[in-house]
Structures are given as C-alpha cells and as structure tokens.
C-alpha positions as CSV (number, residue, x, y, z in Angstrom):
1,X,87.9,77.3,84.2
2,X,91.1,79.2,84.7
3,X,92.3,81.1,81.6
4,X,95.7,82.1,80.5
5,X,96.3,85.8,81.0
6,X,99.1,87.9,79.8
7,X,100.2,90.7,82.1
8,X,102.4,93.5,80.8
9,X,103.4,97.0,81.8
10,X,101.1,99.7,80.4
11,X,102.5,102.0,77.8
12,X,101.6,105.5,76.6
13,X,99.7,103.8,73.7
14,X,97.4,102.2,76.4
15,X,96.1,105.6,77.7
16,X,92.6,105.2,76.2
17,X,92.3,101.7,77.5
18,X,93.6,102.7,81.0
19,X,91.2,105.6,81.2
20,X,88.2,103.5,80.0
21,X,89.0,100.8,82.6
22,X,89.4,103.4,85.4
23,X,86.0,104.8,84.4
24,X,84.6,101.3,84.7
25,X,86.1,101.1,88.2
26,X,84.6,104.4,89.2
27,X,81.2,103.2,88.0
28,X,81.6,99.9,89.8
29,X,82.6,101.7,93.0
30,X,79.6,104.1,92.7
31,X,82.1,107.1,92.4
32,X,81.5,108.1,88.8
33,X,80.7,111.6,89.9
34,X,84.3,111.9,91.3
35,X,85.9,110.6,88.1
36,X,88.1,113.3,86.4
37,X,90.6,111.3,84.5
38,X,91.2,111.5,80.8
39,X,93.6,109.9,78.3
40,X,95.6,113.1,78.2
41,X,96.0,113.1,82.0
42,X,96.9,109.4,82.0
43,X,99.6,110.1,79.3
44,X,100.9,113.1,81.4
45,X,100.9,111.6,84.8
46,X,101.6,107.9,84.0
47,X,104.1,108.4,81.2
48,X,105.4,111.9,81.3
49,X,108.6,113.3,82.8
50,X,107.3,112.8,86.4
51,X,105.6,109.4,86.5
52,X,103.1,109.5,89.4
53,X,101.9,106.0,88.8
54,X,102.6,102.8,86.8
55,X,100.1,100.4,85.3
56,X,99.8,96.7,84.5
57,X,97.4,95.6,81.8
58,X,95.9,92.1,81.9
59,X,94.9,90.6,78.6
60,X,93.0,87.5,77.5
61,X,94.3,87.2,74.0
62,X,94.0,90.6,72.5
63,X,91.3,91.7,74.8
64,X,92.2,93.9,77.8
65,X,90.3,92.4,80.8
66,X,91.9,94.1,83.8
67,X,94.2,96.8,85.0
68,X,96.3,97.5,88.1
69,X,97.6,101.0,89.0
70,X,100.4,101.3,91.5
71,X,103.2,103.5,92.9
72,X,105.8,103.3,95.5
73,X,105.8,104.8,99.0
74,X,108.1,104.3,101.9
75,X,107.6,102.5,105.2
76,X,109.6,104.2,108.0
77,X,108.8,101.2,110.3
78,X,109.9,98.6,107.8
79,X,112.7,100.9,106.5
80,X,111.8,99.6,103.1
81,X,109.7,100.7,100.1
82,X,106.0,99.8,99.9
83,X,104.2,99.0,96.7
84,X,100.9,100.8,97.0
85,X,98.1,99.4,94.8
86,X,95.9,102.3,93.9
87,X,93.5,100.4,91.7
88,X,92.8,96.9,90.6
89,X,89.9,96.4,88.2
90,X,88.7,93.5,86.1
91,X,85.7,93.9,83.8
92,X,82.7,92.1,85.5
93,X,82.3,89.5,82.7
94,X,85.9,88.4,83.3
95,X,85.8,88.1,87.1
96,X,86.2,84.8,88.8
97,X,88.5,83.5,86.1
98,X,91.9,84.4,87.5
99,X,92.6,87.8,86.1
100,X,92.6,89.6,89.5
101,X,94.8,87.0,91.0
102,X,97.2,87.2,88.0
103,X,97.4,91.0,88.4
104,X,98.1,90.8,92.2
105,X,100.7,88.1,91.6
106,X,102.4,90.3,89.0
107,X,102.3,93.2,91.5
108,X,103.8,90.9,94.2
109,X,106.6,90.0,91.9
110,X,107.4,93.7,91.3
111,X,107.3,94.3,95.0
112,X,109.7,91.5,95.8
113,X,112.0,92.6,92.9
114,X,112.1,96.2,94.2
115,X,112.8,95.0,97.8
116,X,109.5,96.1,99.2
117,X,108.6,95.2,102.8
118,X,104.9,95.1,101.9
119,X,102.2,95.7,99.4
120,X,99.1,97.6,100.5
121,X,95.8,98.8,99.1
122,X,92.3,99.7,100.3
123,X,89.0,98.1,99.7
124,X,85.5,99.5,100.2
125,X,83.9,98.0,103.3
126,X,80.8,97.0,101.4
127,X,82.7,95.1,98.7
128,X,82.5,91.7,100.4
129,X,83.4,89.7,97.3
130,X,86.7,91.6,97.0
131,X,87.3,91.3,100.7
132,X,86.8,87.5,100.6
133,X,89.1,87.3,97.5
134,X,91.8,89.3,99.3
135,X,91.5,87.2,102.4
136,X,91.8,83.9,100.3
137,X,95.1,85.1,98.9
138,X,96.4,85.8,102.4
139,X,95.8,89.5,102.7
140,X,95.0,90.9,106.2
141,X,92.1,93.3,106.4
142,X,93.4,96.1,108.7
143,X,90.1,97.4,110.2
144,X,91.9,99.4,112.9
145,X,93.5,101.8,110.4
146,X,91.1,104.5,109.2
147,X,91.8,106.1,105.9
148,X,92.0,109.9,106.4
149,X,91.7,112.3,103.6
150,X,91.8,116.1,102.9
151,X,90.2,117.3,99.6
152,X,89.2,120.4,97.9
153,X,88.2,123.3,100.3
154,X,89.6,121.7,103.5
155,X,92.9,121.0,101.7
156,X,93.1,124.5,100.3
157,X,92.3,126.0,103.7
158,X,95.0,124.0,105.5
159,X,97.5,124.9,102.8
160,X,96.7,128.6,103.3
161,X,97.0,128.3,107.1
162,X,100.4,126.6,106.7
163,X,101.6,129.5,104.4
164,X,100.5,132.1,106.9
165,X,102.3,130.3,109.8
166,X,105.6,130.4,107.9
167,X,105.6,134.1,107.5
C-alpha cells in the first residue's frame, strides 16, 4: 500500500532529527564506529554561513520516516553541475512503502531545476535490496568506477608532502 509522504527541505530546527536518522543510517551500514556527527555539527555545517550540505526530510503525517542529504559538485565532462546524494535513509519499518522513491524523486526535481546533467550516489556492494531498488527506478550501477578515499593519517601525510613541495 503506497502512502502519502510529505517531502520538505530540512531546517535548523531539524538538526536533532537529522542527526538521529544519520546515526540510524550508520548503524544500518555497519559503520556506527565511524559516526561522529552531532546536532551541533549538523547546525553548523548544514545551516551555518558555509552550507556544506542540504537535507530533505520525508514525513508520514508528523512522523519523520526518511532523510536525504545532498550537495552539488561539477562535471567537467558534462559541463554542468551534478547533484550528489550523500545519504538516503528510510527507517526500516517504513521501507517498501514509497518513502525512498519519494525522496529520490524530490532530489531529481531539484537536479532538473538546478540544470544538473546528472545525479549520483554510491551504494554498498552488499546492499542488494538497495541496488535492486535503484535499478528499478532506472539508475545505472557503475561497477567500473572505484571509490577512492584518503582519510586520517594518509590524508595528513599527503597534505604535509604537498606543503613541503611548495617551499
């Protein structure tokens, strides 16, 4: 049974809800030990003078059931902006009822309104229900692109090496 969901932009008043949902996502993705967010950081980074991300909140009545976190990048090949979806999360008890699709549709509308050439996100390779869902809505799983990441000590080491090279 499809439900009627209301999607709206997150506000600074939603910082606790956003943080709670992001923690739920971290738990779902088995990455809770890497979760460092807090309502204060959400307020600072999502609603402060330099907005690093934006959010959409999905509600069923007054109950928040899902969230999307996104930001814009730029595609040099497309010569257009890209809407990058950092996170989409729907509480497990509300999955399969249309909330995830409603969030992605709202993101697609934003991407089109902003003149984006594409919308991109990542999915964990073991998350087959999500992969099947994304394929059903027409997304292409790009297995040939490998996510590459520098964190913590390697990131610091490279930053120091770059500084030394400039001198």
